[in-house]
N, C-alpha and C positions, 0 to 999 in steps of 0.2 A: 188461255189468251185474253186478253182485256182489251176493249175499246175507248179511242179516246176522240176528241175532234182537234182539229186544225182549220183553223178560221171558217168552222161550222161542218167541214167535211169530215167524215168517218175516217179513222187510222190505227189500224190493227197493233198492236203492241205484243213484240215477241219476246220469248226468254221467259224465266221463274219469276211471278208476281210474287213479290216478297210479303209477309204482314208483320206485325207486331208480334213478340213472342220467338222469332225465326232467328236464328244465328247469322251472321251477317256471312254473306256467302264468300267462296274464293273466288277472286279476280285477278287480272293480270293487265294492267294499264301502261301507258307511256308518260314519262314526267317530261317538263320543258326541253329538259337536256338530252333527252332522248334515252333516257335510263329507265328501266323495268321496274315495275312500282306492283307490289301486291297487297293484300289485305294484310298480311305478315308485317308492313312496314308503318303500321298505323297502329294507334293504342289511347289508351284513356276513352274519353267521350269524345264521340266525332257525328260531324254532321255531313253528310254527302248529299250534295246536288247534281242533279242532271239536269242540262240545259243544253235546246238543239244548237245554240251557237253564242259564243260569249260576244262575237260582234254584231249583235242586234238588238234594238232597242231594250227588250222587257230582259232578255238575257244579261247586258250591259247593265241595268240598272239594280237587278236582282244580286249578280256576284258585287257589285261597289257597295251595297246596303249590307250585306254580310261581312265585306271586309271592314265595314265602320263597324259594326255590332259585335263582331267575335270576340274581340280585345275586353270585353267586360264581361265574358265570360270564362273564367279561370280553368284552365286544363280545359279547355274544349276545341277541339283541333276543325277547319272545314274544309272540304275538298270540294271543288267543281269538276265534273266530268261530262266532257263533251265529245264530239267527233271530230272537233276544230284540229287543226295540225298543231303539235307541238311549238313548232316555229309561230304561227300566229297566234298562239296564247300568249307566248313570251312576250311576243311583240305588245299584245292587247293591254296584258297587265304592266309592261313599262310605261306606256302613254297613258295608262290610266292611274297609277299608282297603287295599283294592288298588289302587296305583299304578303297579308296576313291570310288570305283564302288560298290554298295552293290548287291550282289548274292542273289537270288529267287529262289524256285524251286516249280516248278509246278505239281509234281511228283504225288500227292495226287489226287487232283478234275482234273486236265487239264482246270483251270478256264481262266488262260491267254490264254491259246492257244485255247479255245473256243472263247473267247471274242475277239481276233485278228486274226482268221484264220492262226495259226500258228503249228497248230498239223499235222504233216508229219503221212500221217497213215499209211502207208506202214513201217515206220522206228520207230514208235511210240515214236518219239523225236521231238522235235521242229524244225521249220525250221531256216534260219538265216536270220531276219527280223529288222528293226529299226524303231523307231516310236518318233518323237517329239513332246512335248505335251506343250503348253502354261500355265500359270499361271491360264486362266479360264477355263483348262481342253479339250481346243480346240487341236485336232490333226494337227499339221502344216508342218510335215513331215512323208512320209511313204516310206520305201524300203522292197520289198520281193526280195531279190535276186535270179535268174532264175536259179541259180547253188547253191547248198546248200553249196560245199566245196570251194567257191570263197571268198572273203574278201569283207566286207561292203565297201562302200565311204564314209570313214574316213572324210574326208573333206567336203562333204558335209552334212554329219551329225552335225559335229562341227558348220558350218555357220550356217544351220540351228537352232540350239540352241543359237549361237550369238544374231541371229537376232530377236527375241522372247523375250517378259517377262512377 
């Protein structure tokens, strides 16, 4: 188990913490139209972001920033996973014009959270973390933020995605 902070208070992360060099673990999440989505539905270079809730200021800014930047990286797909209900994700994407980042919900099984060690036990939400995965399913970049309310390392994540194929 790993510990991070939320507004300075310690939070326990549950699940399997992953590291650079690990394989992308199996997971099952829900799409905005209530479909099932697994790691087998992904390919190529992928960026996975976990956020507590896309409808909060830092998460909103993060997802919108990646929505603007991901197009500049040819062949890279970006997914944002949260515990938000698919209906809320869909509504938020429509309101904010987010079309390039795919939002996925882990509300049902916490499968992604358990597979990546991103379940913030005391909050019942996901922590803020980022993972870059190459086309061979190898994890090439990992960032678990020490403070959940902090912004991720945008440039490092984008550079890591650009560096792999």
